[in-house]
BASE-269943 format. One record per residue: x, y, z of N, C-alpha, C, O in turn; residue number from 1. Coordinates in pm, 1 decimal, m for minus. Example, Ala and Ser with C-alpha at 12.3 -4.5 7.8 and 13.67 -1.06 7.14 Angstrom:
2
{{1319.0; m569.0; 780.0}; {1230.0; m450.0; 780.0}; {1320.0; m330.0; 780.0}; {1423.6; m331.9; 846.5}; 1}
{{1285.0; m225.0; 708.0}; {1367.0; m106.0; 714.0}; {1290.0; 3.0; 787.0}; {1340.9; 113.8; 803.9}; 2}
//
This chain:
87
{{m1481.5; m1753.9; 1164.9}; {m1432.2; m1656.0; 1260.4}; {m1522.9; m1658.3; 1381.6}; {m1644.9; m1650.1; 1367.7}; 1}
{{m1466.0; m1669.2; 1498.6}; {m1544.9; m1662.3; 1621.0}; {m1532.7; m1522.5; 1677.7}; {m1432.0; m1454.2; 1659.1}; 2}
{{m1636.7; m1481.9; 1746.8}; {m1636.3; m1347.5; 1803.5}; {m1671.4; m1355.3; 1950.3}; {m1748.8; m1441.0; 1993.1}; 3}
{{m1613.5; m1264.7; 2026.6}; {m1644.2; m1253.0; 2168.7}; {m1713.7; m1119.1; 2187.1}; {m1649.9; m1014.1; 2179.5}; 4}
{{m1842.8; m1122.4; 2211.0}; {m1918.2; m997.8; 2225.3}; {m1938.5; m960.1; 2371.1}; {m2025.9; m879.0; 2401.8}; 5}
{{m1859.5; m1017.4; 2462.1}; {m1878.1; m989.0; 2604.2}; {m1851.9; m842.7; 2638.0}; {m1904.6; m792.5; 2737.3}; 6}
{{m1772.1; m773.9; 2558.0}; {m1743.2; m632.5; 2582.8}; {m1826.3; m541.1; 2493.5}; {m1797.3; m421.9; 2482.7}; 7}
{{m1928.3; m595.5; 2430.3}; {m2005.9; m520.2; 2333.3}; {m2150.0; m505.5; 2378.4}; {m2203.1; m590.2; 2450.2}; 8}
{{m2212.7; m396.3; 2335.1}; {m2355.6; m381.2; 2361.4}; {m2437.7; m438.9; 2245.6}; {m2560.1; m425.4; 2243.1}; 9}
{{m2370.7; m502.3; 2151.2}; {m2436.1; m565.2; 2037.0}; {m2464.9; m711.0; 2069.1}; {m2377.8; m783.5; 2117.3}; 10}
{{m2586.2; m752.6; 2042.3}; {m2622.5; m891.5; 2071.0}; {m2543.7; m984.9; 1978.5}; {m2503.8; m944.0; 1869.5}; 11}
{{m2521.1; m1108.0; 2020.2}; {m2450.2; m1203.7; 1934.2}; {m2519.1; m1222.7; 1799.1}; {m2452.2; m1241.0; 1697.5}; 12}
{{m2651.8; m1218.4; 1797.5}; {m2724.5; m1234.8; 1672.4}; {m2699.1; m1116.7; 1577.8}; {m2674.0; m1135.3; 1458.7}; 13}
{{m2706.1; m996.4; 1632.6}; {m2681.3; m877.1; 1551.4}; {m2537.6; m874.5; 1503.0}; {m2511.0; m836.3; 1389.1}; 14}
{{m2445.2; m914.6; 1588.3}; {m2304.9; m919.6; 1549.1}; {m2284.6; m1017.9; 1433.9}; {m2207.8; m990.4; 1341.7}; 15}
{{m2351.3; m1129.7; 1438.8}; {m2339.7; m1228.6; 1331.7}; {m2392.0; m1171.9; 1199.8}; {m2333.0; m1196.7; 1094.6}; 16}
{{m2500.5; m1096.9; 1203.9}; {m2554.2; m1033.2; 1082.8}; {m2452.8; m932.3; 1028.2}; {m2429.5; m925.8; 907.5}; 17}
{{m2392.6; m853.6; 1118.5}; {m2291.3; m757.6; 1075.7}; {m2174.6; m828.8; 1006.7}; {m2126.9; m784.7; 902.1}; 18}
{{m2130.1; m938.1; 1065.8}; {m2018.9; m1013.2; 1007.9}; {m2056.0; m1072.0; 872.2}; {m1973.6; m1073.2; 780.8}; 19}
{{m2177.9; m1120.2; 858.5}; {m2222.7; m1173.4; 729.8}; {m2221.2; m1063.6; 623.5}; {m2180.7; m1086.8; 509.6}; 20}
{{m2265.0; m945.2; 661.4}; {m2263.1; m832.1; 567.8}; {m2119.8; m797.8; 527.3}; {m2092.1; m773.4; 409.9}; 21}
{{m2029.9; m795.9; 624.3}; {m1890.1; m766.4; 594.0}; {m1829.9; m873.5; 502.9}; {m1756.2; m841.7; 409.5}; 22}
{{m1860.9; m998.5; 529.8}; {m1807.9; m1108.1; 448.3}; {m1859.6; m1101.1; 304.9}; {m1791.9; m1145.1; 212.0}; 23}
{{m1979.5; m1045.9; 286.9}; {m2038.7; m1037.8; 153.8}; {m1978.6; m923.7; 70.6}; {m1996.8; m919.2; m51.1}; 24}
{{m1908.0; m832.9; 135.5}; {m1848.1; m718.6; 64.6}; {m1723.7; m759.9; m11.0}; {m1654.0; m854.2; 26.6}; 25}
{{m1697.2; m687.3; m118.3}; {m1570.7; m706.1; m188.5}; {m1460.1; m643.8; m103.7}; {m1488.8; m563.9; m14.5}; 26}
{{m1335.2; m678.7; m129.9}; {m1225.7; m613.8; m55.5}; {m1228.7; m461.3; m68.6}; {m1201.1; m390.4; 28.2}; 27}
{{m1261.6; m410.9; m186.3}; {m1268.4; m265.4; m205.5}; {m1378.4; m204.1; m119.5}; {m1359.2; m98.0; m60.1}; 28}
{{m1493.9; m270.9; m112.9}; {m1602.7; m220.1; m30.0}; {m1563.7; m221.0; 117.4}; {m1593.5; m126.4; 190.3}; 29}
{{m1497.3; m327.1; 161.0}; {m1453.7; m333.8; 300.8}; {m1353.7; m224.0; 332.2}; {m1360.2; m161.7; 438.3}; 30}
{{m1261.3; m200.2; 240.3}; {m1162.6; m95.3; 261.5}; {m1229.4; 41.7; 267.9}; {m1195.1; 123.8; 353.0}; 31}
{{m1324.1; 66.2; 178.7}; {m1398.4; 192.2; 183.5}; {m1470.4; 207.2; 317.2}; {m1472.7; 315.8; 375.2}; 32}
{{m1528.4; 99.1; 365.3}; {m1601.1; 100.7; 492.2}; {m1506.0; 131.4; 607.5}; {m1539.1; 210.3; 696.0}; 33}
{{m1389.0; 69.8; 607.0}; {m1290.0; 94.3; 713.2}; {m1248.3; 240.8; 713.7}; {m1238.9; 302.5; 819.9}; 34}
{{m1223.1; 296.8; 595.2}; {m1185.7; 438.2; 588.0}; {m1298.6; 527.2; 639.6}; {m1273.2; 625.3; 709.5}; 35}
{{m1422.7; 493.5; 605.7}; {m1536.8; 572.5; 652.6}; {m1549.3; 564.2; 803.7}; {m1572.1; 665.6; 869.7}; 36}
{{m1534.5; 443.4; 859.8}; {m1541.1; 428.2; 1005.5}; {m1429.6; 505.3; 1073.5}; {m1451.6; 569.8; 1176.0}; 37}
{{m1309.7; 498.8; 1016.6}; {m1196.0; 570.2; 1074.1}; {m1220.7; 720.9; 1073.3}; {m1194.3; 789.7; 1171.9}; 38}
{{m1271.5; 771.0; 961.2}; {m1300.5; 913.8; 950.7}; {m1408.4; 954.2; 1050.7}; {m1398.1; 1058.5; 1115.3}; 39}
{{m1511.7; 871.2; 1063.2}; {m1618.7; 900.5; 1157.7}; {m1565.9; 902.2; 1301.5}; {m1600.6; 991.0; 1379.4}; 40}
{{m1483.9; 806.3; 1335.8}; {m1427.3; 800.2; 1470.6}; {m1339.7; 922.3; 1499.1}; {m1344.0; 978.1; 1608.7}; 41}
{{m1260.1; 963.5; 1399.9}; {m1175.6; 1080.8; 1416.4}; {m1261.1; 1205.9; 1438.0}; {m1232.6; 1286.2; 1526.8}; 42}
{{m1366.5; 1222.4; 1356.3}; {m1453.7; 1338.6; 1371.7}; {m1523.6; 1338.9; 1508.1}; {m1537.4; 1443.7; 1571.1}; 43}
{{m1567.3; 1221.4; 1552.7}; {m1631.0; 1212.1; 1684.4}; {m1532.1; 1245.5; 1795.6}; {m1568.6; 1310.5; 1893.6}; 44}
{{m1408.7; 1202.0; 1781.2}; {m1305.5; 1231.5; 1881.2}; {m1278.6; 1380.8; 1887.7}; {m1269.2; 1437.6; 1996.5}; 45}
{{m1266.2; 1445.2; 1771.8}; {m1242.8; 1589.3; 1769.2}; {m1359.7; 1663.7; 1832.3}; {m1339.4; 1759.8; 1906.5}; 46}
{{m1482.1; 1620.1; 1803.3}; {m1600.7; 1685.0; 1860.4}; {m1602.1; 1669.6; 2012.8}; {m1637.2; 1763.5; 2084.2}; 47}
{{m1564.3; 1552.7; 2062.3}; {m1560.1; 1530.3; 2207.1}; {m1454.8; 1619.6; 2272.2}; {m1477.9; 1674.2; 2380.1}; 48}
{{m1340.1; 1634.6; 2207.8}; {m1235.0; 1722.5; 2261.6}; {m1285.0; 1866.4; 2263.7}; {m1262.9; 1938.1; 2361.2}; 49}
{{m1352.4; 1909.5; 2156.4}; {m1404.9; 2046.3; 2152.8}; {m1507.4; 2069.6; 2264.0}; {m1510.2; 2176.8; 2324.4}; 50}
{{m1591.8; 1969.2; 2291.0}; {m1689.4; 1983.3; 2400.1}; {m1620.6; 1991.9; 2535.8}; {m1660.6; 2070.4; 2621.7}; 51}
{{m1518.0; 1911.5; 2554.3}; {m1447.1; 1908.1; 2682.8}; {m1362.4; 2032.8; 2703.9}; {m1347.8; 2080.4; 2816.5}; 52}
{{m1307.1; 2085.2; 2596.0}; {m1218.1; 2201.5; 2602.8}; {m1267.1; 2309.2; 2505.2}; {m1202.2; 2333.2; 2403.4}; 53}
{{m1378.7; 2373.6; 2534.0}; {m1434.1; 2471.2; 2438.5}; {m1341.8; 2590.6; 2412.2}; {m1355.5; 2659.3; 2311.1}; 54}
{{m1249.1; 2614.1; 2502.9}; {m1158.1; 2727.6; 2485.9}; {m1041.7; 2696.0; 2391.7}; {m967.1; 2786.6; 2354.7}; 55}
{{m1024.9; 2570.6; 2352.5}; {m911.9; 2530.2; 2268.1}; {m927.6; 2580.7; 2124.6}; {m1036.9; 2580.1; 2068.0}; 56}
{{m815.8; 2624.0; 2068.1}; {m811.0; 2654.8; 1925.3}; {m808.0; 2523.0; 1847.3}; {m791.9; 2416.2; 1906.3}; 57}
{{m823.3; 2530.6; 1716.6}; {m818.3; 2408.4; 1635.7}; {m681.9; 2339.1; 1647.3}; {m674.7; 2216.3; 1647.9}; 58}
{{m574.6; 2417.3; 1656.3}; {m442.6; 2356.0; 1674.5}; {m434.6; 2282.5; 1807.8}; {m378.2; 2173.3; 1815.3}; 59}
{{m490.2; 2341.2; 1911.8}; {m489.1; 2276.0; 2042.7}; {m574.7; 2148.3; 2041.2}; {m539.9; 2049.0; 2105.0}; 60}
{{m685.6; 2152.0; 1968.8}; {m770.0; 2032.8; 1955.7}; {m691.3; 1921.5; 1887.4}; {m693.9; 1806.5; 1931.4}; 61}
{{m621.6; 1956.2; 1780.0}; {m541.3; 1855.7; 1707.8}; {m431.1; 1798.2; 1798.0}; {m406.9; 1677.5; 1798.4}; 62}
{{m366.0; 1884.5; 1872.8}; {m260.3; 1838.2; 1962.7}; {m316.0; 1747.6; 2073.3}; {m252.7; 1648.9; 2110.5}; 63}
{{m433.0; 1781.1; 2124.8}; {m495.0; 1696.5; 2227.3}; {m531.8; 1560.4; 2166.9}; {m517.5; 1457.4; 2232.7}; 64}
{{m578.7; 1560.1; 2042.5}; {m609.3; 1434.0; 1974.3}; {m483.2; 1349.2; 1960.6}; {m485.7; 1228.8; 1986.1}; 65}
{{m373.9; 1411.9; 1920.8}; {m246.8; 1339.6; 1909.3}; {m206.2; 1284.1; 2044.4}; {m163.3; 1169.2; 2054.6}; 66}
{{m219.5; 1365.1; 2147.8}; {m182.0; 1320.5; 2282.7}; {m266.1; 1200.4; 2327.1}; {m212.7; 1102.1; 2378.5}; 67}
{{m395.8; 1209.0; 2307.2}; {m484.6; 1101.3; 2350.7}; {m468.7; 974.7; 2266.2}; {m484.7; 863.4; 2316.3}; 68}
{{m437.6; 992.5; 2139.0}; {m430.2; 879.3; 2047.6}; {m292.0; 815.5; 2044.1}; {m279.8; 693.0; 2043.0}; 69}
{{m187.7; 898.6; 2042.3}; {m52.1; 847.8; 2022.2}; {39.9; 867.2; 2142.2}; {150.6; 813.5; 2145.7}; 70}
{{m6.2; 943.9; 2240.4}; {72.7; 960.9; 2360.8}; {128.6; 1100.9; 2378.4}; {140.6; 1178.8; 2283.8}; 71}
{{161.9; 1129.5; 2502.4}; {211.2; 1262.4; 2539.5}; {346.8; 1293.5; 2476.7}; {374.0; 1407.8; 2440.1}; 72}
{{431.6; 1191.6; 2464.4}; {565.1; 1214.2; 2408.0}; {555.6; 1268.7; 2266.2}; {619.7; 1368.7; 2233.7}; 73}
{{476.3; 1203.9; 2181.7}; {462.0; 1251.1; 2044.6}; {397.2; 1388.7; 2041.1}; {439.4; 1474.9; 1964.0}; 74}
{{295.8; 1410.3; 2122.9}; {229.7; 1540.8; 2126.4}; {329.4; 1650.3; 2163.6}; {328.1; 1758.1; 2104.2}; 75}
{{415.2; 1623.6; 2260.7}; {517.0; 1722.4; 2299.0}; {616.7; 1746.6; 2186.8}; {660.4; 1859.7; 2165.8}; 76}
{{652.7; 1642.0; 2115.2}; {743.9; 1659.1; 2001.5}; {679.8; 1743.5; 1892.4}; {746.3; 1827.4; 1831.6}; 77}
{{551.7; 1722.2; 1867.5}; {480.7; 1802.8; 1767.5}; {470.9; 1947.3; 1814.8}; {490.8; 2039.6; 1735.8}; 78}
{{440.5; 1967.8; 1942.9}; {435.9; 2104.2; 1997.5}; {570.3; 2175.1; 1978.5}; {575.0; 2290.5; 1936.0}; 79}
{{678.4; 2105.4; 2010.3}; {811.9; 2164.6; 1995.6}; {840.3; 2196.5; 1849.5}; {895.2; 2302.2; 1818.4}; 80}
{{803.4; 2105.7; 1759.7}; {826.4; 2128.1; 1616.7}; {745.6; 2248.6; 1568.9}; {796.3; 2330.6; 1492.3}; 81}
{{620.3; 2259.9; 1613.6}; {537.6; 2374.1; 1574.5}; {597.1; 2505.5; 1625.5}; {594.3; 2607.1; 1556.0}; 82}
{{650.8; 2502.3; 1747.3}; {713.1; 2624.2; 1800.3}; {835.9; 2661.4; 1718.9}; {860.5; 2779.3; 1693.4}; 83}
{{913.3; 2560.7; 1678.1}; {1030.9; 2587.5; 1594.4}; {989.2; 2648.1; 1459.2}; {1061.3; 2729.9; 1402.1}; 84}
{{874.0; 2607.4; 1410.1}; {824.9; 2657.6; 1282.2}; {758.9; 2793.8; 1296.8}; {720.1; 2855.8; 1197.8}; 85}
{{746.2; 2840.2; 1421.8}; {684.8; 2970.5; 1447.4}; {533.6; 2967.5; 1445.5}; {468.7; 3069.0; 1420.1}; 86}
{{477.5; 2850.7; 1472.6}; {330.5; 2840.3; 1470.9}; {275.6; 2838.3; 1610.2}; {154.2; 2830.0; 1628.6}; 87}
//
C-alpha cells in the first residue's frame, strides 16, 4: 500500500510505523480500532459544536452535527420529523 502524506502533519516514517501496526492487527482488532476512532471523532465534533454554540441544547447540538456531517437537507428533515413528534 502506498500512502500520500502531503496533506498530513505526520512524517512519512511515522506513517509507515502506524501502517505496520495496523497491518499487524487482527481484523477484529482493526474493527475495534475503527469504532474507537469513530466514537472519538464524534465526541470531538460534538464538543466543538458546544464550544461554538454554547447556547444550544443537546438536541440542537445533535441537529448541528447532522447538518455538518450529512447536510442541511437531512437536518431539516430531522427537524421537521421532531416537530411532528412534538419534540
